PDB file as gemmi writes it, atoms N, CA and C in Angstrom:
CRYST1    1.000    1.000    1.000  90.00  90.00  90.00 P 1                      
ATOM      1  N   MET A   1       0.895  -1.133   0.078  1.00  0.00           N  
ATOM      2  CA  MET A   1      -0.129  -0.041   0.090  1.00  0.00           C  
ATOM      3  C   MET A   1       0.977   1.282  -0.121  1.00  0.00           C  
ATOM      4  N   PRO A   2       0.900   1.924  -1.038  1.00  0.00           N  
ATOM      5  CA  PRO A   2       1.908   3.145  -0.941  1.00  0.00           C  
ATOM      6  C   PRO A   2       1.466   4.169   0.180  1.00  0.00           C  
ATOM      7  N   GLY A   3       2.567   4.642   0.395  1.00  0.00           N  
ATOM      8  CA  GLY A   3       2.440   5.680   1.719  1.00  0.00           C  
ATOM      9  C   GLY A   3       2.076   4.844   2.856  1.00  0.00           C  
ATOM     10  N   GLY A   4       1.757   3.853   3.084  1.00  0.00           N  
ATOM     11  CA  GLY A   4       1.478   3.060   4.194  1.00  0.00           C  
ATOM     12  C   GLY A   4       2.363   2.920   5.335  1.00  0.00           C  
ATOM     13  N   GLU A   5       2.285   2.711   6.415  1.00  0.00           N  
ATOM     14  CA  GLU A   5       3.065   2.663   7.569  1.00  0.00           C  
ATOM     15  C   GLU A   5       3.972   1.173   7.550  1.00  0.00           C  
ATOM     16  N   VAL A   6       5.324   1.438   7.735  1.00  0.00           N  
ATOM     17  CA  VAL A   6       6.430   0.492   7.871  1.00  0.00           C  
ATOM     18  C   VAL A   6       6.531   0.169   9.157  1.00  0.00           C  
ATOM     19  N   LEU A   7       6.490  -1.329   9.593  1.00  0.00           N  
ATOM     20  CA  LEU A   7       6.593  -1.601  11.110  1.00  0.00           C  
ATOM     21  C   LEU A   7       7.608  -2.401  11.266  1.00  0.00           C  
ATOM     22  N   THR A   8       8.476  -2.560  12.381  1.00  0.00           N  
ATOM     23  CA  THR A   8       9.529  -3.492  12.500  1.00  0.00           C  
ATOM     24  C   THR A   8       8.847  -4.842  13.123  1.00  0.00           C  
ATOM     25  N   PRO A   9       9.490  -5.992  12.829  1.00  0.00           N  
ATOM     26  CA  PRO A   9       9.121  -7.139  13.617  1.00  0.00           C  
ATOM     27  C   PRO A   9       8.777  -6.999  15.139  1.00  0.00           C  
ATOM     28  N   GLY A  10       7.529  -7.465  15.499  1.00  0.00           N  
ATOM     29  CA  GLY A  10       7.124  -7.276  16.756  1.00  0.00           C  
ATOM     30  C   GLY A  10       6.448  -5.968  17.221  1.00  0.00           C  
ATOM     31  N   GLU A  11       6.380  -5.057  16.459  1.00  0.00           N  
ATOM     32  CA  GLU A  11       5.700  -3.937  16.627  1.00  0.00           C  
ATOM     33  C   GLU A  11       4.170  -3.923  16.820  1.00  0.00           C  
ATOM     34  N   PRO A  12       3.624  -4.803  15.679  1.00  0.00           N  
ATOM     35  CA  PRO A  12       2.244  -4.866  15.980  1.00  0.00           C  
ATOM     36  C   PRO A  12       1.687  -5.577  17.026  1.00  0.00           C  
ATOM     37  N   GLU A  13       2.471  -6.489  17.516  1.00  0.00           N  
ATOM     38  CA  GLU A  13       2.304  -7.228  19.053  1.00  0.00           C  
ATOM     39  C   GLU A  13       2.251  -6.301  20.138  1.00  0.00           C  
ATOM     40  N   ASN A  14       3.512  -5.387  19.981  1.00  0.00           N  
ATOM     41  CA  ASN A  14       3.874  -4.527  21.296  1.00  0.00           C  
ATOM     42  C   ASN A  14       2.566  -3.551  21.246  1.00  0.00           C  
ATOM     43  N   ARG A  15       1.935  -2.998  20.045  1.00  0.00           N  
ATOM     44  CA  ARG A  15       0.781  -2.089  19.909  1.00  0.00           C  
ATOM     45  C   ARG A  15      -0.276  -2.787  20.708  1.00  0.00           C  
ATOM     46  N   MET A  16      -0.507  -3.953  20.099  1.00  0.00           N  
ATOM     47  CA  MET A  16      -1.667  -4.627  20.623  1.00  0.00           C  
ATOM     48  C   MET A  16      -1.783  -4.957  22.163  1.00  0.00           C  
ATOM     49  N   ARG A  17      -0.442  -5.352  22.610  1.00  0.00           N  
ATOM     50  CA  ARG A  17      -0.267  -5.641  24.218  1.00  0.00           C  
ATOM     51  C   ARG A  17      -0.664  -4.086  24.870  1.00  0.00           C  
ATOM     52  N   ARG A  18      -0.081  -3.051  24.269  1.00  0.00           N  
ATOM     53  CA  ARG A  18      -0.520  -1.813  25.191  1.00  0.00           C  
ATOM     54  C   ARG A  18      -1.818  -1.534  25.183  1.00  0.00           C  
ATOM     55  N   GLN A  19      -2.470  -1.664  23.812  1.00  0.00           N  
ATOM     56  CA  GLN A  19      -4.025  -1.606  23.635  1.00  0.00           C  
ATOM     57  C   GLN A  19      -4.778  -2.547  24.745  1.00  0.00           C  
ATOM     58  N   ARG A  20      -4.428  -3.745  25.029  1.00  0.00           N  
ATOM     59  CA  ARG A  20      -5.191  -4.671  25.723  1.00  0.00           C  
ATOM     60  C   ARG A  20      -4.867  -4.195  27.190  1.00  0.00           C  
ATOM     61  N   LEU A  21      -3.885  -3.905  27.664  1.00  0.00           N  
ATOM     62  CA  LEU A  21      -3.486  -3.561  29.045  1.00  0.00           C  
ATOM     63  C   LEU A  21      -4.202  -2.373  29.233  1.00  0.00           C  
ATOM     64  N   GLU A  22      -4.338  -1.404  28.489  1.00  0.00           N  
ATOM     65  CA  GLU A  22      -5.321   0.006  28.688  1.00  0.00           C  
ATOM     66  C   GLU A  22      -6.879  -0.604  28.557  1.00  0.00           C  
ATOM     67  N   GLU A  23      -7.231  -1.199  27.538  1.00  0.00           N  
ATOM     68  CA  GLU A  23      -8.536  -1.264  27.386  1.00  0.00           C  
ATOM     69  C   GLU A  23      -9.303  -2.941  27.952  1.00  0.00           C  
ATOM     70  N   GLY A  24      -8.366  -3.721  28.127  1.00  0.00           N  
ATOM     71  CA  GLY A  24      -8.844  -4.954  28.462  1.00  0.00           C  
ATOM     72  C   GLY A  24      -9.036  -5.885  27.368  1.00  0.00           C  
ATOM     73  N   ILE A  25      -9.317  -7.064  27.353  1.00  0.00           N  
ATOM     74  CA  ILE A  25      -9.421  -8.097  26.373  1.00  0.00           C  
ATOM     75  C   ILE A  25     -10.938  -8.310  25.929  1.00  0.00           C  
ATOM     76  N   PRO A  26     -11.292  -8.098  24.804  1.00  0.00           N  
ATOM     77  CA  PRO A  26     -12.736  -8.287  24.704  1.00  0.00           C  
ATOM     78  C   PRO A  26     -13.017  -9.631  24.515  1.00  0.00           C  
ATOM     79  N   LEU A  27     -14.258  -9.860  25.078  1.00  0.00           N  
ATOM     80  CA  LEU A  27     -14.942 -11.334  24.985  1.00  0.00           C  
ATOM     81  C   LEU A  27     -16.158 -11.414  24.363  1.00  0.00           C  
ATOM     82  N   PRO A  28     -16.473 -12.415  23.649  1.00  0.00           N  
ATOM     83  CA  PRO A  28     -17.831 -12.526  23.517  1.00  0.00           C  
ATOM     84  C   PRO A  28     -18.953 -12.747  24.552  1.00  0.00           C  
ATOM     85  N   ASP A  29     -20.093 -12.338  24.627  1.00  0.00           N  
ATOM     86  CA  ASP A  29     -20.897 -12.361  25.830  1.00  0.00           C  
ATOM     87  C   ASP A  29     -21.041 -13.643  26.171  1.00  0.00           C  
ATOM     88  N   ASP A  30     -21.264 -14.660  25.296  1.00  0.00           N  
ATOM     89  CA  ASP A  30     -21.389 -16.106  25.635  1.00  0.00           C  
ATOM     90  C   ASP A  30     -20.056 -16.680  26.493  1.00  0.00           C  
ATOM     91  N   THR A  31     -18.863 -16.212  25.964  1.00  0.00           N  
ATOM     92  CA  THR A  31     -17.609 -16.683  26.764  1.00  0.00           C  
ATOM     93  C   THR A  31     -17.838 -16.015  28.251  1.00  0.00           C  
ATOM     94  N   TRP A  32     -18.191 -14.544  28.510  1.00  0.00           N  
ATOM     95  CA  TRP A  32     -18.292 -13.917  29.788  1.00  0.00           C  
ATOM     96  C   TRP A  32     -19.273 -14.870  30.454  1.00  0.00           C  
ATOM     97  N   ALA A  33     -20.577 -14.996  29.960  1.00  0.00           N  
ATOM     98  CA  ALA A  33     -21.481 -15.835  30.603  1.00  0.00           C  
ATOM     99  C   ALA A  33     -20.886 -17.062  31.322  1.00  0.00           C  
ATOM    100  N   ALA A  34     -20.037 -17.899  30.621  1.00  0.00           N  
ATOM    101  CA  ALA A  34     -19.606 -19.198  30.931  1.00  0.00           C  
ATOM    102  C   ALA A  34     -18.628 -18.824  31.840  1.00  0.00           C  
ATOM    103  N   ILE A  35     -17.777 -17.996  31.956  1.00  0.00           N  
ATOM    104  CA  ILE A  35     -16.772 -17.307  33.024  1.00  0.00           C  
ATOM    105  C   ILE A  35     -17.703 -17.103  34.205  1.00  0.00           C  
ATOM    106  N   VAL A  36     -18.761 -16.373  34.427  1.00  0.00           N  
ATOM    107  CA  VAL A  36     -19.613 -16.002  35.531  1.00  0.00           C  
ATOM    108  C   VAL A  36     -20.184 -17.311  35.963  1.00  0.00           C  
ATOM    109  N   ALA A  37     -20.728 -18.013  35.068  1.00  0.00           N  
ATOM    110  CA  ALA A  37     -21.441 -19.510  35.724  1.00  0.00           C  
ATOM    111  C   ALA A  37     -20.423 -20.055  36.318  1.00  0.00           C  
ATOM    112  N   ALA A  38     -19.370 -20.376  35.952  1.00  0.00           N  
ATOM    113  CA  ALA A  38     -18.097 -21.380  36.486  1.00  0.00           C  
ATOM    114  C   ALA A  38     -17.730 -20.638  37.871  1.00  0.00           C  
ATOM    115  N   ALA A  39     -17.761 -19.370  37.863  1.00  0.00           N  
ATOM    116  CA  ALA A  39     -17.440 -18.597  39.164  1.00  0.00           C  
ATOM    117  C   ALA A  39     -18.398 -18.799  39.953  1.00  0.00           C  
ATOM    118  N   ARG A  40     -19.831 -18.742  39.809  1.00  0.00           N  
ATOM    119  CA  ARG A  40     -20.910 -18.883  40.706  1.00  0.00           C  
ATOM    120  C   ARG A  40     -20.862 -20.376  41.136  1.00  0.00           C  
ATOM    121  N   GLU A  41     -20.517 -21.278  40.319  1.00  0.00           N  
ATOM    122  CA  GLU A  41     -20.516 -22.725  40.759  1.00  0.00           C  
ATOM    123  C   GLU A  41     -19.613 -23.000  41.905  1.00  0.00           C  
ATOM    124  N   VAL A  42     -18.457 -22.354  41.706  1.00  0.00           N  
ATOM    125  CA  VAL A  42     -17.200 -22.816  42.847  1.00  0.00           C  
ATOM    126  C   VAL A  42     -17.537 -21.788  43.956  1.00  0.00           C  
ATOM    127  N   GLY A  43     -18.492 -20.922  43.987  1.00  0.00           N  
ATOM    128  CA  GLY A  43     -19.047 -20.168  45.226  1.00  0.00           C  
ATOM    129  C   GLY A  43     -18.335 -18.739  45.079  1.00  0.00           C  
ATOM    130  N   VAL A  44     -17.814 -18.349  44.029  1.00  0.00           N  
ATOM    131  CA  VAL A  44     -17.044 -16.812  44.188  1.00  0.00           C  
ATOM    132  C   VAL A  44     -18.544 -15.874  44.367  1.00  0.00           C  
ATOM    133  N   ASP A  45     -17.897 -14.867  45.444  1.00  0.00           N  
ATOM    134  CA  ASP A  45     -19.164 -13.925  45.647  1.00  0.00           C  
ATOM    135  C   ASP A  45     -19.542 -13.144  44.330  1.00  0.00           C  
ATOM    136  N   GLU A  46     -20.758 -12.951  44.299  1.00  0.00           N  
ATOM    137  CA  GLU A  46     -21.424 -12.241  43.032  1.00  0.00           C  
ATOM    138  C   GLU A  46     -20.699 -10.735  42.926  1.00  0.00           C  
ATOM    139  N   ARG A  47     -20.380 -10.053  44.042  1.00  0.00           N  
ATOM    140  CA  ARG A  47     -19.836  -8.742  44.096  1.00  0.00           C  
ATOM    141  C   ARG A  47     -18.483  -8.744  43.409  1.00  0.00           C  
ATOM    142  N   ARG A  48     -17.951  -9.896  43.770  1.00  0.00           N  
ATOM    143  CA  ARG A  48     -16.433 -10.019  43.032  1.00  0.00           C  
ATOM    144  C   ARG A  48     -16.537 -10.420  41.854  1.00  0.00           C  
ATOM    145  N   ILE A  49     -17.539 -11.157  41.221  1.00  0.00           N  
ATOM    146  CA  ILE A  49     -17.566 -11.231  39.836  1.00  0.00           C  
ATOM    147  C   ILE A  49     -17.708 -10.028  38.974  1.00  0.00           C  
ATOM    148  N   GLN A  50     -18.565  -9.229  39.351  1.00  0.00           N  
ATOM    149  CA  GLN A  50     -18.964  -7.792  38.894  1.00  0.00           C  
ATOM    150  C   GLN A  50     -17.731  -7.195  39.004  1.00  0.00           C  
ATOM    151  N   GLN A  51     -16.915  -7.017  39.989  1.00  0.00           N  
ATOM    152  CA  GLN A  51     -15.761  -6.154  40.062  1.00  0.00           C  
ATOM    153  C   GLN A  51     -14.616  -6.613  38.997  1.00  0.00           C  
ATOM    154  N   VAL A  52     -14.571  -7.711  38.911  1.00  0.00           N  
ATOM    155  CA  VAL A  52     -13.654  -8.142  37.844  1.00  0.00           C  
ATOM    156  C   VAL A  52     -14.264  -8.057  36.502  1.00  0.00           C  
ATOM    157  N   GLY A  53     -15.473  -8.090  36.142  1.00  0.00           N  
ATOM    158  CA  GLY A  53     -16.084  -7.906  34.751  1.00  0.00           C  
ATOM    159  C   GLY A  53     -15.987  -6.438  34.443  1.00  0.00           C  
ATOM    160  N   ALA A  54     -16.017  -5.381  35.496  1.00  0.00           N  
ATOM    161  CA  ALA A  54     -16.029  -4.046  35.238  1.00  0.00           C  
ATOM    162  C   ALA A  54     -14.498  -3.557  35.051  1.00  0.00           C  
ATOM    163  N   ALA A  55     -13.739  -4.299  35.454  1.00  0.00           N  
ATOM    164  CA  ALA A  55     -12.347  -3.664  35.279  1.00  0.00           C  
ATOM    165  C   ALA A  55     -11.747  -3.702  33.821  1.00  0.00           C  
TER     166      ALA A  55                                                      
END                                                                             
């Protein structure tokens, strides 16, 4: 692509890592629901589940 950005090896990964650290890792709703269900099954407090989900 003419005039496009030139990246060094590892640069896209470093950018993505920074973005994930700042914004979190996106999960599909069904994946988050499965995590919440598993946490409930092992007795994790509901407030703790919501704190983690909001972080």
